[in-house]
C-alpha positions as CSV (number, residue, x, y, z in Angstrom):
1,M,1.2,25.4,72.9
2,L,3.1,24.0,69.8
3,R,2.7,20.3,69.1
4,Q,5.8,17.9,68.4
5,L,5.6,17.1,64.5
6,R,5.9,13.3,63.7
7,P,6.7,11.9,60.6
8,A,3.7,10.2,58.6
9,A,3.3,7.1,56.4
10,F,0.8,7.2,53.8
11,L,0.2,3.9,52.0
12,D,-1.7,3.3,49.0
13,R,-4.4,0.4,49.0
14,D,-4.7,-1.4,46.0
15,G,-1.2,-3.6,45.2
16,V,0.3,-2.4,48.3
17,L,-1.8,-3.0,51.4
18,N,-4.2,-5.3,49.5
19,E,-4.2,-7.6,46.3
20,A,-5.5,-5.8,43.2
21,P,-7.7,-8.2,41.5
22,V,-7.4,-8.4,37.8
23,R,-10.4,-7.7,35.5
24,D,-10.4,-7.5,31.9
25,G,-6.4,-7.7,31.9
26,M,-6.3,-4.7,34.5
27,P,-5.7,-4.2,38.3
28,T,-8.8,-3.1,40.1
29,S,-10.1,-2.4,43.5
30,P,-12.1,-5.4,45.3
31,A,-15.7,-5.2,44.4
32,S,-16.6,-6.3,48.0
33,L,-15.3,-7.1,51.7
34,A,-15.4,-10.7,50.7
35,E,-12.9,-10.0,47.8
36,L,-10.5,-8.0,49.9
37,R,-7.4,-10.0,50.4
38,V,-4.6,-8.3,52.5
39,L,-1.0,-9.0,51.6
40,A,1.2,-11.0,53.5
41,G,3.4,-8.8,55.6
42,V,1.4,-5.6,55.8
43,A,0.4,-6.1,59.7
44,E,4.1,-6.5,60.4
45,A,5.3,-3.7,58.1
46,C,2.6,-1.4,59.7
47,S,3.8,-2.3,63.1
48,R,7.3,-1.6,62.4
49,L,6.6,1.8,61.0
50,K,4.4,2.9,64.2
51,E,7.4,1.4,66.3
52,A,9.8,3.8,64.3
53,G,7.5,6.7,65.3
54,F,5.5,7.0,62.2
55,L,1.9,8.2,62.4
56,L,-0.3,6.0,60.0
57,I,-2.7,8.3,58.9
58,A,-4.8,7.3,56.1
59,V,-5.1,4.8,53.4
60,L,-4.8,6.8,50.0
61,T,-6.3,6.0,46.7
62,S,-5.3,7.1,43.2
63,R,-9.0,6.3,41.9
64,L,-10.3,9.3,40.4
65,R,-13.9,9.3,41.3
66,I,-13.0,9.2,45.0
67,A,-10.2,11.5,44.8
68,K,-12.3,14.2,42.9
69,T,-15.1,13.8,45.5
70,W,-12.8,14.1,48.4
71,T,-11.2,17.2,46.9
72,Q,-14.8,18.9,46.3
73,H,-15.4,17.9,49.9
74,L,-12.4,19.5,51.2
75,S,-13.0,22.8,48.8
76,A,-16.4,22.9,50.3
77,H,-15.1,22.9,53.8
78,S,-12.3,25.3,53.2
79,G,-14.0,28.2,51.1
80,G,-11.7,27.1,48.3
81,P,-12.6,26.6,44.4
């Protein structure tokens, strides 16, 4: 049985969904949950995407350490390099 494909929205975290705190002149990730500030309009925008039929799958990050760990995890479970 084939499943119907749906469009998906992948949203970045820092600076898109939440404020990116600035440290030493550079935007960073929140250091704690207490420091997390969701940007105005995010909840409404996500609701509108869902209403339009988009599947909200994940919050992506461009943080090298996290991305590298995730890639290693995927490779380990897929038999890849």
